[in-house]
C-alpha positions as CSV (number, residue, x, y, z in Angstrom):
1,X,0.3,0.1,0.3
2,X,1.0,3.3,-0.4
3,X,0.9,6.2,2.4
4,X,-2.2,7.7,0.6
5,X,-3.9,4.0,0.2
6,X,-3.2,3.3,4.0
7,X,-4.2,6.6,5.1
8,X,-7.4,6.1,3.2
9,X,-8.1,2.5,4.6
10,X,-7.3,3.6,8.4
11,X,-9.3,6.1,8.0
12,X,-12.4,3.7,6.6
13,X,-11.9,2.3,9.9
14,X,-11.8,4.7,12.0
15,X,-15.1,5.7,10.9
16,X,-16.3,2.5,11.4
17,X,-14.8,1.6,14.7
18,X,-14.8,4.9,16.3
19,X,-18.3,5.0,17.3
20,X,-20.7,4.5,20.8
21,X,-21.7,1.0,19.6
22,X,-18.3,-0.6,20.8
23,X,-18.4,0.6,24.6
24,X,-20.8,-2.1,25.1
25,X,-17.8,-4.3,25.5
26,X,-15.2,-1.8,26.4
27,X,-13.9,-0.6,29.6
28,X,-15.0,3.4,28.3
29,X,-18.4,2.6,29.3
30,X,-17.4,3.1,32.8
31,X,-17.0,6.7,32.9
32,X,-19.6,7.4,30.4
33,X,-22.2,6.4,33.1
34,X,-21.3,9.7,35.1
35,X,-22.1,13.4,33.9
36,X,-19.8,15.4,36.8
37,X,-15.9,16.1,35.2
38,X,-13.9,14.7,38.2
39,X,-16.4,11.6,38.5
40,X,-15.7,11.0,35.2
41,X,-11.9,11.8,35.4
42,X,-11.7,9.1,38.5
43,X,-13.9,6.5,37.2
44,X,-12.1,6.5,33.5
45,X,-8.4,6.5,35.7
46,X,-9.6,3.7,38.1
47,X,-10.8,1.9,35.0
48,X,-8.3,2.0,32.5
49,X,-5.5,1.1,35.5
50,X,-7.4,-2.3,35.5
51,X,-7.6,-2.3,31.9
52,X,-5.6,-5.8,31.1
53,X,-6.9,-9.2,30.7
54,X,-10.6,-10.3,29.9
55,X,-12.5,-6.9,28.4
56,X,-15.5,-8.5,30.2
57,X,-13.8,-9.0,33.7
58,X,-12.3,-5.5,33.3
59,X,-16.0,-4.3,32.7
60,X,-17.3,-6.2,35.5
61,X,-14.4,-5.3,38.2
62,X,-14.8,-1.8,37.2
63,X,-18.6,-1.5,37.6
64,X,-17.6,-3.4,41.3
65,X,-15.3,0.0,42.0
66,X,-18.2,2.2,41.3
67,X,-20.4,0.1,43.3
68,X,-17.9,0.2,46.2
69,X,-17.3,4.1,45.7
70,X,-21.0,4.3,45.6
71,X,-21.2,5.7,42.4
72,X,-19.8,8.7,43.1
73,X,-16.4,8.5,42.9
74,X,-15.3,11.9,43.6
75,X,-17.3,12.4,46.5
76,X,-16.0,9.1,47.7
77,X,-12.5,10.4,47.2
78,X,-12.5,13.5,48.7
79,X,-14.8,12.7,51.5
80,X,-13.5,9.2,52.5
81,X,-12.0,8.4,56.0
82,X,-9.6,5.6,56.8
83,X,-12.3,3.5,58.2
84,X,-13.9,4.2,54.4
85,X,-11.4,1.9,52.7
86,X,-11.8,-1.1,54.8
87,X,-14.6,-2.0,52.1
88,X,-12.2,-1.7,49.4
89,X,-9.7,-4.4,51.1
90,X,-11.2,-7.1,49.1
91,X,-11.3,-6.0,45.8
92,X,-9.3,-7.3,43.3
93,X,-8.6,-7.4,39.4
94,X,-5.7,-9.6,39.0
95,X,-2.7,-8.2,40.4
96,X,-4.6,-5.0,41.6
97,X,-5.6,-5.9,45.0
98,X,-7.5,-4.1,48.0
99,X,-4.2,-3.1,49.1
100,X,-3.5,-1.4,46.0
101,X,-7.2,0.5,45.9
102,X,-6.9,2.1,49.2
103,X,-3.7,3.6,47.9
104,X,-4.7,4.8,44.7
105,X,-8.4,6.1,46.6
106,X,-5.7,8.2,49.4
107,X,-3.3,9.1,46.6
108,X,-6.4,10.7,44.4
109,X,-7.6,12.7,47.6
110,X,-3.9,13.9,47.5
111,X,-4.3,14.8,43.8
112,X,-7.5,17.2,43.9
113,X,-6.6,18.6,47.5
114,X,-3.4,19.7,46.1
115,X,-2.3,19.4,42.8
116,X,-5.4,20.8,40.7
117,X,-7.0,17.4,40.2
118,X,-5.8,15.1,37.2
119,X,-5.9,17.4,34.5
120,X,-3.8,19.6,36.6
121,X,-0.7,17.2,37.1
122,X,-1.0,16.3,33.1
123,X,-1.5,19.8,31.8
124,X,1.0,21.0,33.7
125,X,4.1,18.8,33.1
126,X,3.2,18.1,29.2
127,X,5.7,19.1,26.7
128,X,6.0,20.5,23.1
129,X,5.3,17.2,21.5
130,X,4.5,14.7,23.6
131,X,2.9,13.5,26.8
132,X,5.1,10.4,27.7
133,X,7.3,12.7,30.2
134,X,4.1,13.9,31.7
135,X,3.6,10.3,32.8
136,X,6.4,10.0,34.2
137,X,6.2,13.4,36.6
138,X,2.3,12.3,37.2
139,X,3.7,8.6,38.7
140,X,6.0,10.6,41.3
141,X,3.5,12.8,42.3
142,X,1.1,9.8,42.2
143,X,3.6,8.4,44.8
144,X,4.8,10.8,46.9
145,X,2.4,9.6,49.9
146,X,3.9,6.8,52.1
147,X,2.5,3.3,50.0
148,X,4.0,0.0,49.4
149,X,6.2,-1.0,46.5
150,X,3.9,-3.2,45.1
151,X,1.4,-0.9,44.3
152,X,4.1,1.6,41.9
153,X,3.8,-1.2,39.1
154,X,0.1,-0.2,38.6
155,X,1.2,3.2,36.9
156,X,3.3,2.7,34.3
157,X,6.4,5.4,33.7
158,X,7.5,5.7,29.9
159,X,11.2,7.0,30.6
160,X,11.7,3.8,32.3
161,X,10.6,1.8,28.6
162,X,7.2,1.3,29.0
163,X,4.8,1.6,26.2
164,X,2.4,2.9,29.5
165,X,-0.8,1.6,27.2
166,X,-3.4,1.7,30.2
167,X,-2.6,5.4,31.0
168,X,-2.3,6.3,27.2
169,X,-5.3,5.2,27.0
170,X,-6.7,7.0,29.9
171,X,-5.5,10.5,28.4
172,X,-7.4,9.8,25.1
173,X,-10.7,9.5,26.8
174,X,-9.7,12.7,28.4
175,X,-8.3,14.8,25.5
176,X,-9.9,13.4,22.3
177,X,-12.7,15.4,21.3
178,X,-16.4,14.2,21.9
179,X,-18.0,14.3,18.8
180,X,-18.9,11.0,18.3
181,X,-20.0,10.3,21.3
182,X,-16.8,8.0,22.1
183,X,-13.8,10.0,23.8
184,X,-14.8,13.0,26.2
185,X,-12.6,16.0,25.2
186,X,-12.8,17.2,28.7
187,X,-9.0,18.5,28.4
188,X,-8.6,21.7,26.5
189,X,-5.4,22.5,27.3
190,X,-3.4,19.5,26.2
191,X,-3.7,18.9,22.0
192,X,-4.6,15.6,20.9
193,X,-1.4,16.0,18.7
194,X,0.5,15.0,21.8
195,X,-1.2,11.9,22.6
196,X,0.0,8.5,21.8
197,X,-1.6,5.3,20.7
198,X,-2.1,2.8,23.4
199,X,-0.1,0.1,22.4
200,X,-1.0,-3.2,23.0
201,X,-0.7,-6.8,21.2
202,X,-3.4,-5.9,19.4
203,X,-2.2,-2.6,18.1
204,X,1.0,-3.5,17.9
205,X,0.7,-6.8,15.7
206,X,-1.7,-4.6,13.1
207,X,0.9,-1.9,12.9
208,X,3.2,-4.2,12.4
209,X,1.7,-5.9,9.4
210,X,0.3,-2.7,7.9
211,X,4.4,-1.7,8.1
212,X,3.5,1.1,10.8
213,X,6.3,-0.2,13.4
214,X,9.1,-2.6,13.1
215,X,10.4,-3.1,16.7
216,X,9.0,-6.4,17.8
217,X,8.6,-5.5,21.7
218,X,5.7,-3.5,22.7
219,X,7.8,-1.2,24.9
220,X,8.4,2.4,24.6
221,X,11.1,2.4,21.5
222,X,7.7,0.8,19.4
223,X,5.5,3.5,20.8
224,X,8.0,6.2,19.7
225,X,8.2,4.5,16.5
226,X,4.3,4.3,16.1
227,X,4.1,7.7,17.1
228,X,6.1,8.9,14.3
229,X,4.0,7.0,11.9
230,X,1.0,7.5,12.7
231,X,1.7,11.5,13.1
232,X,2.7,11.3,9.5
233,X,-0.9,10.3,8.5
234,X,-2.6,12.5,11.1
235,X,-0.7,15.5,12.6
236,X,-3.4,16.8,14.6
237,X,-5.1,13.4,16.0
238,X,-3.0,10.7,15.2
239,X,-4.3,8.5,17.9
240,X,-7.5,8.4,16.4
241,X,-5.8,4.9,14.6
242,X,-6.6,4.0,17.6
243,X,-9.9,2.7,16.9
244,X,-8.7,1.0,13.3
245,X,-5.4,-0.9,14.9
246,X,-7.7,-2.5,17.9
247,X,-10.5,-3.0,15.6
248,X,-8.9,-4.7,13.2
249,X,-6.8,-6.7,15.3
250,X,-9.8,-7.4,18.0
251,X,-12.6,-8.0,15.2
252,X,-11.6,-8.7,12.1
253,X,-8.1,-11.1,13.4
254,X,-6.3,-8.6,10.9
């Protein structure tokens, strides 16, 4: 395929898959249950944090998280006392457990009380052409309170070689416009041009077949390579192709 043919092909797949009907089987349905900005942010952050493994299990467990937080995640985060964390202690999704969840809630209270919220941190630390350094700085801020070492693995650090799939997905949800009813477009001071595609086994494999990616590992170097090639196709909104790559991989076994 020529570059023009590839762009036409992927643009058609974006049109097909960037549609609310796909929310039925996607963790992104969780924040769509809310209207308050902070509820959307917090539910999206928590849902993306546990977004690995079976998609049905992810959605079920993210729903349980919202149950535990009385379907008012921002109020729960801001108003919780130490004893309120006890009811979170039995939660588990794969290796993310009640200890991790308790810290996440405690840290989110600190983030919203002292750092201008999730948006404030990422907006403050964004760089001219990438959100990856901001993700690394976010992790520093997020773990500035006393915590168990085990919990740190649930926030990836791109500057230590991770593709940071889940947090790049969270940023996509928050930043890309909501014209199709899929993403939210809540964070107006971050340009979609700075976003990176959530790189997983599906987007990686399809990217390699389409010669958008040569590197075999799905790591930070592969993400940088994919960024370059997707930005050639759509400089202002490269991550719209997440839908095309993921859809081709999951639904079409491309």
